[in-house]
N, C-alpha and C positions, 0 to 999 in steps of 0.2 A: 617172674624171673627170680631165681634163688641166688642170693649173693654168697660168694665163698669167702670165708675169713681164714687167715692163717692161724691155725690152732697150735701146731707143734713146730713148724718150720720158721722160727724167728728168734732173734736174740737182740738184746739191748746193747747200745753202744755207750761209751762213757759220756759223751757230750749230748745225750738225748734231750736234756732240759734246754740247753743252749740252742740246739737245732730247732726245737719246738718254738722257743721264743723268737728266733730269727724268722721262722715261717709265719707265726701268729701276728707278729708286729710288722711284717713285711708289707710291701706295696700291694694294694688291691685295686688296681686301676690307676689312672693318672693322678688323681687328687686325694686319695685316701689310703688308709692302712687296713689290713684285714681285720685287726682287732676292733677298729671303729665299726666296721660292718657287723661284727659279732655282737658288740655291745648294743648297737641299734636294734638288732633282732631280739635281744633279750628284753627290750622294752615294748614289744608288740603287745597290744592290749588283749587281743583275742587269744584265749588260753590254748585252744586247739592249734591255731596257726603258729603261736610261739613254740609249742611243744614240737610241732613238725619241723620248724626251722632249726631248733636246737638239736634235734636228732640228726638233721643233715649236717650240722656243724661238727658234731661228734664223729660221724662217719667220715667226713672229709678230713678231719685232723688225723684220725687213725690211719686212713688210707694213705695220706700224704707221708706220714711218718714211716709207714711200712715201706712205701716205694723208695723213699730216701735211704732207708736202711739197706734195702736190697741193692740200690745203685751204689752206695758207698762200699758195700761188701764186694760187689763185682769189680768196682774200680780198684780196690786193694788187691784182688786176685790178679787182675791184669797187670798191675804194677809189679807184683811179685813174679809173675811169669816172664816179664820182660827183663828181669835182672839176670 
């Protein structure tokens, strides 16, 4: 399966770093934070497994940021249309 990435149709928002930190340090289940899970995966002894996990983290963080950006843009457009 080929993954599709946004190459041209994206833009950054002013609060991107704050939004990322909110997501990264947010809840990740009932008793932990997402950042704790990430740091635990960084300590995996097997190099190949650790590389695979970190690639998944990079993809997940990019995808989440992209989706949040799209949602925020749509939300702004709807608010503007309702004025």
